[in-house]
C-alpha positions in Angstrom: -19.6 -49.2 -36.5 -21.2 -50.5 -33.3 -20.2 -49.8 -29.7 -17.8 -52.7 -29.8 -15.9 -51.2 -32.7 -15.9 -47.7 -31.1 -14.5 -49.3 -27.9 -11.6 -50.8 -29.9 -10.9 -47.4 -31.5 -10.8 -45.7 -28.1 -8.3 -48.3 -26.8 -6.2 -47.8 -30.0 -6.2 -44.1 -29.5 -5.1 -44.5 -26.0 -2.2 -46.9 -26.9 -1.1 -44.8 -29.9 -1.0 -41.5 -28.1 0.8 -43.0 -25.1 3.3 -44.7 -27.4 4.0 -41.4 -29.2 4.7 -39.6 -26.0 6.8 -42.3 -24.5 8.8 -42.6 -27.7 9.4 -38.8 -27.8 10.5 -38.9 -24.2 13.0 -41.6 -24.8 14.5 -39.8 -27.7 14.9 -36.6 -25.7 16.5 -38.6 -22.8 18.9 -40.2 -25.3 19.9 -36.8 -26.8 20.4 -35.3 -23.4 22.3 -38.3 -22.0 19.4 -38.8 -19.4 19.4 -35.1 -18.8 22.4 -35.1 -16.5 24.7 -32.9 -18.6 22.3 -30.2 -19.7 20.6 -29.9 -16.3 23.8 -28.9 -14.6 25.1 -26.2 -17.0 22.7 -23.3 -16.7 20.9 -21.3 -14.1 17.8 -21.7 -16.3 17.9 -25.5 -16.1 14.5 -25.4 -14.5 13.1 -24.6 -18.0 14.3 -28.0 -19.2 12.9 -29.8 -16.1 9.5 -28.0 -16.7 9.4 -29.1 -20.3 10.1 -32.7 -19.3 7.3 -32.5 -16.7 4.9 -31.2 -19.2 5.8 -34.0 -21.6 5.0 -36.4 -18.8 1.6 -34.8 -18.1 0.9 -35.1 -21.9 1.0 -38.8 -21.5 -2.3 -38.6 -19.7 -3.8 -35.4 -21.2 -3.2 -36.1 -24.9 -5.1 -39.4 -24.9 -7.9 -37.8 -22.9 -8.2 -35.0 -25.5 -8.2 -37.3 -28.5 -10.8 -39.6 -26.9 -12.9 -36.6 -26.0 -12.8 -35.4 -29.6 -13.6 -38.8 -30.9 -16.6 -39.6 -28.7 -18.1 -36.2 -29.5 -17.6 -36.7 -33.2 -19.3 -40.1 -33.4 -21.8 -39.3 -30.7 -20.6 -42.3 -28.7 -22.4 -41.3 -25.5 -25.8 -40.9 -27.1 -25.6 -44.6 -28.2 -25.6 -45.8 -24.6 -24.0 -49.1 -24.1 -23.0 -51.3 -21.2 -19.6 -52.2 -19.9 -16.7 -50.6 -18.2 -15.5 -48.4 -21.2 -18.9 -46.7 -21.8 -19.4 -46.1 -18.1 -15.9 -44.7 -17.7 -16.4 -42.4 -20.8 -19.8 -41.3 -19.4 -18.2 -40.4 -16.0 -15.3 -38.6 -17.5 -17.0 -36.5 -20.1 -20.7 -36.2 -19.0 -20.9 -36.8 -15.2 -24.3 -37.3 -13.6 -23.4 -40.9 -12.8 -25.9 -42.8 -10.7 -23.3 -43.8 -8.2 -19.5 -43.9 -7.9 -16.5 -43.4 -5.6 -17.2 -39.7 -5.2 -20.8 -39.8 -4.2 -23.5 -41.9 -2.4 -27.1 -42.4 -3.8 -28.5 -42.8 -0.3 -27.2 -39.4 0.9 -29.5 -37.7 3.3 -28.7 -34.1 4.6 -27.9 -34.2 8.3 -30.0 -31.7 10.1 -27.9 -31.9 13.3 -25.1 -29.8 11.6 -27.3 -26.7 12.2 -27.4 -27.1 16.0 -26.5 -23.7 17.6 -23.2 -23.7 19.5 -22.6 -21.9 22.8 -20.0 -19.2 23.1 -17.6 -21.5 24.9 -18.0 -24.2 22.3 -17.4 -21.7 19.6 -14.3 -20.4 21.3 -12.9 -23.9 21.8 -13.6 -24.9 18.3 -12.0 -21.7 16.9 -8.9 -22.4 19.0 -8.8 -26.0 17.7 -9.1 -24.8 14.1 -6.5 -22.1 14.6 -3.9 -24.4 16.2 -4.6 -27.1 13.6 -4.0 -24.8 10.7 -0.9 -23.1 12.3 0.8 -26.4 13.3 0.0 -28.1 10.0 1.2 -25.3 7.7 4.0 -23.9 9.8 5.5 -27.4 10.0 4.9 -27.8 6.3 6.7 -24.5 5.5 9.6 -25.4 7.7 10.0 -28.9 6.1 9.5 -27.4 2.6 12.5 -25.0 3.1 14.5 -27.7 4.8 14.1 -30.2 2.0 14.8 -27.8 -0.8 17.6 -25.7 0.6 19.5 -27.9 3.2 21.9 -30.8 2.6 21.3 -34.3 3.8 24.2 -36.2 5.3 24.7 -40.0 5.3 26.7 -42.2 7.8 29.9 -41.7 5.9 29.6 -37.9 6.1 29.0 -37.3 2.4 26.3 -34.6 1.8 23.7 -34.1 -1.0 20.7 -31.9 -1.7 17.4 -33.2 -3.0 16.6 -31.7 -6.4 13.4 -33.3 -7.7 10.5 -30.8 -6.8 8.0 -32.9 -8.7 8.4 -35.8 -6.3 7.5 -33.6 -3.4 4.3 -32.5 -5.2 3.5 -36.2 -5.7 4.2 -37.1 -2.0 1.9 -34.2 -0.9 -0.9 -35.3 -3.1 -1.0 -39.0 -2.6 -1.8 -38.9 1.1 -4.4 -36.1 0.6 -6.1 -38.3 -2.0 -6.1 -41.3 0.3 -7.4 -39.3 3.3 -10.2 -37.6 1.3 -11.1 -40.9 -0.4 -11.4 -42.6 3.0 -13.6 -39.8 4.3 -15.9 -40.2 1.3 -16.2 -43.9 2.0 -17.1 -43.3 5.6 -19.2 -40.1 5.3 -22.0 -40.2 2.8 -22.0 -37.4 0.1 -24.5 -35.9 -2.3 -24.6 -37.3 -5.8 -21.5 -36.3 -7.8 -22.5 -34.6 -11.1 -19.3 -33.0 -12.4 -17.7 -34.5 -15.5 -14.3 -35.8 -14.3 -12.3 -34.1 -17.0 -13.3 -30.8 -15.6 -10.9 -31.5 -12.6 -8.0 -32.0 -14.9 -7.6 -28.3 -15.6 -7.3 -27.2 -12.0 -5.3 -30.3 -11.1 -2.7 -29.4 -13.8 -2.5 -25.8 -12.6 -2.3 -27.0 -9.0 0.6 -29.3 -9.5 2.4 -26.8 -11.7 1.9 -24.0 -9.2 3.3 -26.3 -6.4 6.2 -27.3 -8.6 7.0 -23.6 -9.2 6.7 -23.0 -5.4 9.3 -25.7 -4.6 11.6 -24.8 -7.5 11.6 -21.1 -6.5 13.2 -22.0 -3.2 16.4 -22.8 -5.1 16.6 -19.1 -6.3 14.8 -17.0 -3.7 14.5 -17.0 0.1 11.5 -18.5 1.9 10.4 -15.2 3.3 10.2 -13.8 -0.2 8.1 -16.7 -1.3 5.7 -16.3 1.6 5.3 -12.6 1.0 4.6 -13.4 -2.7 1.8 -15.7 -1.5 0.3 -12.8 0.6 0.4 -10.8 -2.7 -1.8 -13.4 -4.4 -4.7 -11.0 -4.3 -3.4 -9.2 -7.4 -3.3 -12.2 -9.8 -6.6 -13.4 -8.4 -8.1 -10.1 -9.3 -6.6 -10.3 -12.8 -7.7 -13.9 -13.3 -11.2 -13.0 -12.0 -11.4 -10.3 -14.6 -10.3 -12.6 -17.4 -12.1 -15.8 -16.5 -15.3 -14.6 -14.6 -15.5 -10.9 -15.7 -15.7 -10.0 -12.0 -16.0 -6.3 -11.0 -14.1 -5.0 -8.0 -14.6 -2.2 -5.4 -12.3 0.8 -5.2 -10.7 -0.3 -1.9 -9.7 -3.6 -3.6 -7.7 -1.7 -6.2 -6.1 0.5 -3.4 -5.1 -2.5 -1.3 -3.7 -4.2 -4.4 -1.5 -1.2 -5.1 -0.3 -1.0 -1.5 0.5 -4.7 -1.5 2.5 -4.3 -4.7 4.5 -1.4 -3.1 5.2 -3.4 0.0 6.3 -6.5 -2.0 8.5 -4.3 -4.2 10.2 -2.7 -1.1 10.9 -6.1 0.4 12.2 -7.8 -2.8 14.5 -4.9 -3.6 15.9 -4.6 -0.1 16.2 -8.2 0.8 19.8 -9.0 1.7 19.2 -12.6 0.4 18.7 -11.2 -3.0 21.8 -9.1 -2.8 23.9 -12.2 -2.6 22.4 -13.6 -5.8 23.3 -12.8 -9.4 20.8 -11.3 -11.9 20.0 -14.6 -13.6 19.2 -16.4 -10.3 17.0 -13.5 -9.2 15.2 -13.5 -12.6 14.6 -17.3 -12.4 13.1 -16.9 -8.9 10.9 -14.0 -9.9 9.6 -15.9 -13.0 8.9 -19.0 -10.9 7.1 -17.0 -8.2 5.1 -15.3 -10.9 4.2 -18.6 -12.4 3.1 -19.9 -9.0 0.9 -16.9 -8.3 -0.8 -17.0 -11.8 -1.4 -20.8 -11.8 -2.6 -20.9 -8.1 -5.0 -18.0 -8.9 -6.4 -20.0 -11.9 -6.8 -23.1 -9.6 -8.9 -21.2 -7.0 -11.0 -19.4 -9.7 -11.7 -22.7 -11.6 -12.5 -24.6 -8.4 -14.9 -21.8 -7.4 -16.6 -22.1 -10.8 -17.1 -25.9 -10.3 -18.6 -25.2 -6.8 -21.1 -22.8 -8.3 -22.0 -24.8 -11.5 -22.1 -28.3 -10.1 -22.6 -28.0 -6.4 -19.6 -30.3 -5.7 -18.7 -30.6 -2.0 -15.2 -29.6 -0.7 -14.1 -33.2 0.1 -15.3 -34.4 -3.4 -13.2 -31.6 -4.9 -10.2 -32.5 -2.7 -10.4 -36.2 -3.7 -10.9 -35.6 -7.4 -8.2 -33.0 -7.9 -5.7 -35.0 -5.9 -6.6 -38.1 -7.8 -5.7 -36.4 -11.1 -2.6 -34.8 -9.5 -1.3 -38.2 -8.4 -1.9 -39.6 -11.8 -0.2 -36.8 -13.7 2.9 -36.5 -11.4 3.3 -40.3 -11.1 3.2 -40.7 -14.8 5.7 -37.9 -15.3 8.1 -39.3 -12.7 7.8 -42.8 -14.2 8.4 -41.5 -17.7 11.6 -39.6 -16.6 12.8 -42.7 -14.7 12.9 -40.6 -11.5 11.7 -43.3 -9.1 14.9 -45.4 -9.0 17.0 -42.3 -8.4 14.7 -41.1 -5.7 14.6 -44.5 -4.0 18.4 -44.6 -4.1 18.5 -41.1 -2.4 16.1 -42.4 0.2 18.2 -45.4 1.1 21.4 -43.3 1.2 19.7 -40.5 3.3 17.0 -42.1 5.5 16.3 -38.8 7.2 14.8 -37.7 3.9 12.1 -40.4 4.2 11.0 -39.0 7.6 10.8 -35.5 6.2 8.7 -36.7 3.2 6.3 -38.5 5.5 5.9 -35.5 7.7 5.5 -33.0 4.9 2.9 -35.3 3.3 0.9 -35.6 6.6 1.1 -31.8 7.2 -0.1 -31.0 3.7 -3.0 -33.5 3.9 -4.1 -32.5 7.4 -3.8 -28.9 6.4 -6.2 -29.3 3.5 -8.8 -31.0 5.8 -8.4 -28.2 8.3 -9.1 -25.6 5.6 -12.4 -27.2 4.6 -13.4 -27.8 8.2 -12.6 -24.2 9.2 -14.5 -22.7 6.3 -17.5 -24.9 7.0 -17.6 -23.9 10.6 -16.6 -20.2 10.6 -16.7 -19.0 7.0 -14.0 -17.7 4.6 -13.3 -14.4 6.4 -12.1 -16.2 9.6 -10.1 -18.6 7.5 -8.3 -15.9 5.6 -7.4 -14.1 8.8 -5.9 -17.3 10.2 -3.9 -18.0 7.1 -2.7 -14.4 6.9 -1.4 -14.7 10.5 0.2 -18.0 9.5 2.1 -16.4 6.7 3.5 -13.7 9.1 4.5 -16.4 11.6 6.1 -18.5 8.8 8.4 -15.5 7.9 9.3 -15.0 11.5 10.0 -18.8 12.0 12.1 -19.0 8.9 14.2 -16.0 9.9 14.8 -17.5 13.3 15.7 -21.0 12.1 17.5 -20.3 8.9 19.0 -16.8 9.8 17.5 -14.8 7.0 18.4 -11.1 7.4 15.8 -8.4 6.8 16.5 -4.7 7.0 14.2 -1.9 8.2 12.9 -1.2 4.7 12.2 -4.9 4.3 10.3 -5.0 7.6 8.3 -2.0 6.4 7.4 -3.8 3.2 6.2 -6.8 5.1 4.1 -4.7 7.4 2.7 -2.8 4.5 1.7 -6.1 2.7 0.0 -7.7 5.8 -1.5 -4.4 6.8 -3.1 -4.1 3.4 -4.4 -7.7 3.6 -6.0 -7.1 6.9 -7.5 -3.8 5.6 -8.9 -5.7 2.7 -10.5 -8.3 5.0 -12.0 -5.6 7.2 -13.5 -3.7 4.2 -14.9 -6.9 2.7 -16.6 -7.7 6.0 -18.0 -4.2 6.4 -19.3 -4.2 2.9 -20.9 -7.6 3.4 -22.7 -6.3 6.6 -23.9 -3.1 4.8 -25.3 -5.1 1.9 -27.0 -7.5 4.3 -28.7 -4.6 6.2 -29.8 -3.0 2.9 -31.3 -6.3 1.7 -33.1 -6.7 5.1 -34.4 -3.1 4.9 -35.7 -3.6 1.4 -37.5 -6.9 2.3 -39.2 -5.1 5.2 -40.4 -2.3 2.9 -41.9 -4.8 0.4 
């Protein structure tokens, strides 16, 4: 069978798998009466929403998996071939494309980026990065809690709460994709060598972790969620052991234990939790745990792509957000969510403004992350983000009147104190190793 026949088989695989997924989705919606009855009867209704979301993601992932297996089996790529399907298959499963949206063949490294800055320039740039990160993410956190926990009111006085966490994930990703894509068109990048399908793994974990993050706000307080983020070090270490077989220093285990103790003290003593029943608390803890594990996998996988393929930060941002937009949009379309969301928007126009603001804050925050790391390194960035988490808890308590007791405050201080201790130890160890390496090079 020639390339033309193989192209037809690829198209048939795509149509067949998509039809199967859509048909299954329609049957489930018919059985559930569009999901309206079952989704309201249980505290654990987030499980049903999660299953529906995963079914929507399968509309993209299943055809990709089948086509990947097929092209490997028939050695499609080795045959070469011209046209849009062979080029698309090559970009998705091999990479090393000569040119494309994510790269530029005429890229020349800019030597001016290594110009030494003065102390005043460094200080002003640091203030700029700090304010940019704090304003972007503090505003994003405030809007996140507002959208998921507060009620919107229309002109007639009727109130309603927005429930679709997946749409917020989509809104956050679409602008980030457009901004990073525009940056790639303006600023020339090195050749992109990563097979596109590699981004699907971290994109899926990224949107699922974000969904868990939004959904968790229905069951736990925002301060609890922020403190859980500060405790992300623990699942990152676990994921590093599993995925990369990373070894850790003793102080890293000690600080991880201290963070666990502080988080436990806060969670057990939080007055917000005391008002919830056991099922609600369990749902919140499961969703927070899912967020931490998935987010840890995302960062670990992205770090592996940086090392293996030399992809730039903006290329990573563009590719991951492209897949995220594709997956969430397909899932929303499959669940017929867009008409309901547009109806909510027309009824409560204030929600449109909040969506635009949270999307802008999320996209600008991602750009500030990459810019800060490129100018000052990861240590400075981690310190800034840790400060941001503390300020986010304070801001949430002031605006939404969360009550925290003395033991809860002690738990917060223990968590953030352990994080700063970890940063300090990391920095000291890096300096010591650098000095030893310099001393060894002098001896030889």
